[in-house]
ZAROLUM-865639 format. One record per residue (C-alpha): x, y, z; residue number from 1. Coordinates in steps of 0.05 Angstrom, whole numbers. Example, Ala and Ser with C-alpha at 12.3 -4.5 7.8 and 13.67 -1.06 7.14 Angstrom:
BEGIN
+--------+--------+--------+-----+
:      X :      Y :      Z : num :
+--------+--------+--------+-----+
:    246 :    -90 :    156 :   1 :
:    273 :    -21 :    143 :   2 :
+--------+--------+--------+-----+
END
This chain:
BEGIN
+--------+--------+--------+-----+
:      X :      Y :      Z : num :
+--------+--------+--------+-----+
:  -1193 :   1188 :    843 :   1 :
:  -1120 :   1211 :    837 :   2 :
:  -1101 :   1168 :    897 :   3 :
:  -1132 :   1107 :    864 :   4 :
:  -1094 :   1120 :    800 :   5 :
:  -1030 :   1129 :    840 :   6 :
:  -1042 :   1062 :    874 :   7 :
:  -1053 :   1027 :    807 :   8 :
:   -991 :   1058 :    779 :   9 :
:   -952 :   1037 :    840 :  10 :
:   -976 :    965 :    834 :  11 :
:   -959 :    964 :    759 :  12 :
:   -891 :    994 :    773 :  13 :
:   -876 :    943 :    827 :  14 :
:   -899 :    886 :    782 :  15 :
:   -856 :    912 :    725 :  16 :
:   -794 :    915 :    768 :  17 :
:   -806 :    846 :    797 :  18 :
:   -824 :    810 :    733 :  19 :
:   -778 :    850 :    689 :  20 :
:   -717 :    833 :    731 :  21 :
:   -736 :    760 :    732 :  22 :
:   -748 :    756 :    657 :  23 :
:   -684 :    793 :    639 :  24 :
:   -644 :    747 :    686 :  25 :
:   -676 :    685 :    654 :  26 :
:   -661 :    711 :    584 :  27 :
:   -588 :    727 :    602 :  28 :
:   -581 :    656 :    629 :  29 :
:   -610 :    628 :    565 :  30 :
:   -562 :    669 :    524 :  31 :
:   -505 :    643 :    566 :  32 :
:   -524 :    573 :    546 :  33 :
:   -508 :    590 :    473 :  34 :
:   -435 :    599 :    492 :  35 :
:   -426 :    524 :    490 :  36 :
:   -433 :    526 :    415 :  37 :
:   -366 :    562 :    413 :  38 :
:   -331 :    504 :    447 :  39 :
:   -300 :    464 :    390 :  40 :
:   -292 :    403 :    435 :  41 :
:   -368 :    397 :    442 :  42 :
:   -395 :    420 :    375 :  43 :
:   -375 :    424 :    302 :  44 :
:   -408 :    490 :    284 :  45 :
:   -387 :    526 :    222 :  46 :
:   -370 :    600 :    229 :  47 :
:   -428 :    617 :    182 :  48 :
:   -477 :    580 :    227 :  49 :
:   -451 :    617 :    288 :  50 :
:   -459 :    683 :    251 :  51 :
:   -531 :    663 :    234 :  52 :
:   -545 :    654 :    308 :  53 :
:   -515 :    722 :    324 :  54 :
:   -555 :    754 :    268 :  55 :
:   -620 :    722 :    293 :  56 :
:   -606 :    747 :    363 :  57 :
:   -591 :    818 :    339 :  58 :
:   -654 :    818 :    297 :  59 :
:   -695 :    798 :    358 :  60 :
:   -663 :    852 :    401 :  61 :
:   -680 :    903 :    346 :  62 :
:   -752 :    878 :    346 :  63 :
:   -757 :    883 :    421 :  64 :
:   -729 :    953 :    419 :  65 :
:   -782 :    973 :    367 :  66 :
:   -837 :    944 :    411 :  67 :
:   -810 :    984 :    470 :  68 :
:   -816 :   1045 :    426 :  69 :
:   -889 :   1026 :    409 :  70 :
:   -876 :    996 :    341 :  71 :
:   -904 :    931 :    312 :  72 :
:   -884 :    863 :    341 :  73 :
:   -858 :    809 :    294 :  74 :
:   -865 :    733 :    294 :  75 :
:   -811 :    687 :    321 :  76 :
:   -776 :    649 :    266 :  77 :
:   -707 :    618 :    261 :  78 :
:   -677 :    565 :    216 :  79 :
:   -607 :    553 :    192 :  80 :
:   -596 :    571 :    120 :  81 :
+--------+--------+--------+-----+
END
């Protein structure tokens, strides 16, 4: 029985490392795409709007951290004010 549990744990651990690395890499690449908003030659974003983006990202990171610590998950929601 213990051996079976160890195998399941090993499979879940392997899956976490594989998918976790891929998901984090994809997210980091998505975040990199937001950098283009800082290029004034491409966009006319107001500083307040850029701050709203940063605040939304920080809020989501805080929510993810809470979930990792077994707290409640929250709904995705972003609009410019």
